[in-house]
C-alpha positions as CSV (number, residue, x, y, z in Angstrom):
1,M,-14.6,-14.5,0.3
2,I,-13.5,-15.0,3.4
3,K,-10.1,-16.8,2.4
4,K,-9.4,-14.1,-0.1
5,I,-10.1,-11.4,3.1
6,I,-7.6,-13.5,5.0
7,N,-4.8,-13.9,2.3
8,F,-5.2,-10.3,1.7
9,G,-4.6,-9.8,5.5
10,L,-1.7,-11.7,5.6
11,V,0.1,-10.4,2.4
12,G,-0.7,-6.6,3.8
13,V,0.9,-7.3,7.1
14,F,4.0,-9.2,5.1
15,A,3.8,-5.6,2.8
16,T,3.1,-3.2,5.7
17,A,6.4,-4.9,7.9
18,I,8.6,-3.8,4.7
19,E,7.3,-0.4,4.7
20,Y,7.0,0.6,8.4
21,I,10.8,-0.9,8.7
22,L,12.0,1.0,5.7
23,L,10.2,4.3,6.7
24,I,11.9,3.9,10.0
25,V,15.1,3.4,8.7
26,L,15.1,6.1,6.1
27,K,13.8,8.7,8.9
28,E,15.7,7.7,11.9
29,F,19.1,6.5,10.1
30,F,19.2,8.6,6.9
31,N,17.6,11.6,8.2
32,V,15.2,11.7,5.0
33,D,11.9,13.8,5.2
34,V,9.1,11.7,6.5
35,I,6.9,12.6,3.3
36,I,9.6,11.3,0.9
37,A,10.4,8.4,3.1
38,S,7.0,7.3,3.6
39,G,6.6,7.6,-0.2
40,I,9.8,5.5,-1.1
41,A,8.8,2.9,1.8
42,F,5.3,2.6,0.3
43,T,6.6,2.2,-3.4
44,I,8.9,-0.6,-2.4
45,S,6.5,-2.4,-0.7
46,L,3.9,-2.2,-3.4
47,L,6.0,-4.3,-5.3
48,F,5.9,-7.1,-2.8
49,N,2.4,-6.9,-2.2
50,Y,1.8,-7.1,-6.0
51,V,3.7,-10.0,-6.4
52,L,2.1,-11.5,-3.5
53,S,-1.4,-10.2,-3.8
54,I,-1.6,-11.7,-7.9
55,K,-0.2,-15.0,-6.4
56,Y,-2.0,-15.9,-3.1
57,V,-5.3,-13.3,-3.0
58,F,-6.7,-12.4,-6.6
59,V,-7.1,-15.1,-9.1
60,D,-5.6,-14.6,-12.3
61,K,-8.5,-13.8,-14.8
62,K,-7.6,-15.8,-17.9
63,E,-9.4,-13.5,-20.0
64,M,-7.4,-10.2,-18.6
65,S,-4.1,-9.8,-19.9
66,K,-1.0,-9.4,-17.6
67,T,-0.6,-5.9,-18.9
68,K,-4.1,-5.0,-18.0
69,E,-3.8,-6.6,-15.1
70,M,-0.6,-5.1,-13.9
71,T,-1.8,-1.4,-15.0
72,G,-4.8,-1.7,-13.0
73,F,-3.4,-2.9,-10.0
74,F,-0.3,0.0,-10.4
75,I,-3.5,2.6,-11.3
76,T,-5.0,1.8,-8.0
77,A,-1.6,1.7,-6.1
78,I,-1.0,5.4,-7.0
79,I,-4.2,6.3,-6.2
80,G,-3.4,4.5,-3.1
81,L,0.2,6.5,-2.8
82,G,-1.6,9.7,-3.4
83,I,-4.0,8.9,-0.8
84,N,-0.7,8.3,1.6
85,Q,1.0,11.2,0.8
86,V,-1.9,13.8,1.6
87,M,-2.7,12.1,4.4
88,M,0.8,12.0,6.0
89,Y,1.3,15.9,4.9
90,V,-1.9,16.6,6.7
91,L,-1.3,14.8,9.7
92,V,2.6,15.4,10.2
93,D,3.2,18.3,8.8
94,M,-0.2,20.3,9.9
95,V,-1.9,18.6,12.3
96,N,1.9,17.8,13.9
97,I,0.7,13.8,14.8
98,Y,3.7,11.9,15.2
99,Y,4.7,10.3,12.0
100,L,4.3,6.8,13.0
101,F,0.6,7.6,14.0
102,A,-0.1,9.2,10.8
103,K,1.4,6.4,9.2
104,V,-1.2,4.1,11.1
105,V,-3.9,6.2,9.9
106,S,-2.8,6.3,6.4
107,T,-2.2,2.4,6.4
108,G,-5.8,1.9,7.6
109,T,-7.3,4.0,5.2
110,V,-4.8,3.1,1.9
111,M,-5.9,-0.6,2.9
112,I,-9.5,0.0,2.7
113,W,-9.0,1.6,-0.8
114,N,-6.9,-1.1,-2.0
115,F,-9.2,-4.0,-1.1
116,I,-12.1,-2.5,-2.9
117,S,-10.5,-1.1,-5.9
118,R,-8.3,-4.1,-6.3
119,H,-11.3,-6.4,-5.9
120,V,-13.7,-4.7,-8.4
121,F,-11.0,-4.1,-10.9
122,L,-9.1,-7.4,-10.8
123,E,-12.1,-9.6,-10.1
124,G,-14.9,-7.9,-10.9
């Protein structure tokens, strides 16, 4: 379990770096609304996270079809995206917290959701 947590963390750092870079570029250079930019960045980093998580973190369940595996991963990811978007909206638009600080809070919450839900679904 320790190795899994370390690998999950490393994959998460890489995916999070992609997400934050995209968020900043979209917001600061292309003036995209922060909620939209956050959703786009989250989705793109999710694709990287999926490939790396399946390869390096969660063991491939032989009895689970790839379709079921992908479906489970993306269902948990869609819920994570919902958590991210709601938190960003509340923290940025309603509480007026700077968007990068709000993103840190959102990232931590979604990270916990992702690990627990993917562990339960992909490894049961």
